[in-house]
C-alpha positions in Angstrom: 0.2 -27.2 -35.7 0.7 -30.0 -33.2 2.6 -27.8 -30.8 -0.1 -25.2 -31.0 -2.8 -27.8 -30.4 -1.0 -28.8 -27.2 0.0 -25.3 -26.0 -3.1 -23.3 -26.8 -5.5 -25.0 -24.3 -2.9 -24.7 -21.5 -2.3 -21.1 -22.3 -6.0 -20.3 -22.4 -6.5 -22.1 -19.0 -3.7 -20.1 -17.6 -5.2 -16.8 -18.9 -8.6 -17.7 -17.6 -7.1 -18.6 -14.2 -5.5 -15.1 -14.0 -8.8 -13.5 -14.9 -10.7 -15.6 -12.3 -8.2 -14.9 -9.6 -8.2 -11.1 -10.4 -12.0 -11.1 -10.2 -12.0 -12.8 -6.8 -9.4 -10.5 -5.5 -11.4 -7.5 -6.8 -14.4 -8.8 -4.9 -12.4 -9.2 -1.7 -11.1 -5.6 -2.0 -14.7 -4.4 -2.5 -16.1 -6.1 0.6 -13.1 -4.9 2.7 -13.8 -1.3 1.6 -17.5 -1.7 2.1 -17.1 -3.2 5.6 -14.7 -0.4 6.6 -17.0 2.4 5.3 -20.1 0.7 6.8 -18.5 0.5 10.2 -17.4 4.1 10.0 -21.0 5.2 9.1 -22.5 3.1 11.8 -20.3 4.5 14.5 -21.2 8.1 13.7 -24.9 7.4 14.2 -26.4 6.1 11.0 -29.1 3.5 11.2 -28.6 -0.1 10.2 -30.8 0.4 7.1 -28.6 3.3 6.0 -25.4 1.3 6.6 -26.9 -1.6 4.6 -27.8 0.7 1.7 -24.3 2.2 1.7 -22.7 -1.3 1.6 -24.9 -2.4 -1.2 -24.2 0.8 -3.2 -20.4 0.3 -2.7 -20.5 -3.3 -4.0 -22.5 -3.1 -7.3 -20.4 -5.9 -8.9 -21.5 -8.4 -6.3 -24.7 -10.4 -6.2 -26.7 -9.2 -3.2 -28.8 -12.4 -3.2 -29.3 -13.5 0.5 -27.8 -17.0 -0.2 -24.5 -15.4 -1.3 -24.2 -12.0 0.5 -24.6 -11.6 4.3 -24.2 -8.3 6.2 -24.1 -8.3 10.0 -24.0 -5.1 12.0 -23.0 -5.7 15.6 -23.3 -2.7 17.9 -22.6 -2.4 21.6 -21.8 0.5 24.0 -18.1 0.5 23.1 -17.9 -0.3 19.4 -19.6 -1.1 16.1 -18.5 -4.0 13.9 -19.6 -4.7 10.4 -19.1 -8.3 9.0 -19.6 -9.2 5.4 -19.6 -12.7 4.0 -19.8 -13.3 0.3 -19.9 -16.7 -1.5 -18.1 -16.6 -4.8 -19.6 -18.6 -7.7 -17.2 -19.5 -10.5 -18.5 -21.1 -13.7 -16.7 -22.2 -16.7 -13.5 -24.2 -16.8 -13.6 -27.3 -14.5 -10.2 -27.0 -12.9 -11.0 -23.4 -11.9 -14.5 -24.2 -10.6 -13.0 -27.0 -8.5 -10.5 -24.5 -6.9 -12.6 -21.4 -6.6 -16.4 -22.3 -6.6 -18.2 -21.6 -3.3 -15.2 -19.8 -1.9 -16.2 -17.8 1.2 -14.9 -14.2 1.1 -15.0 -12.5 4.5 -14.4 -8.9 5.7 -14.7 -7.4 9.2 -14.2 -3.9 10.3 -14.6 -2.5 13.8 -14.7 1.1 15.0 -14.8 2.2 18.6 -16.8 5.1 20.0 -14.7 8.0 21.3 -15.9 8.6 24.8 -13.9 11.7 25.6 -12.9 14.4 23.1 -9.3 15.5 23.6 -8.3 18.6 21.8 -4.7 18.8 20.5 
């Protein structure tokens, strides 16, 4: 009983840490994919509103609150870049909230316009 009373909280903290890290990693992968697809859509002629809608549809698991989710579409004559910044909020176990709360996740994708079509 004594061993279980000592080991169980540590084991539960370890399991919750794995879950939290997996959730943060999943969110990072989601914004990476959304930034890449958003830049691809922007470079082929879609409007900023269409790109924003696409990115929001691709990240349903994230909070799209303006204080946590930022999307910047940067266009010029040579390229289009999509930047996404997401602030992670972790609640629950104090050691994990100290490590992961307010963690900034960032993704950037840039696509260039093709100026000359070269057939192969």
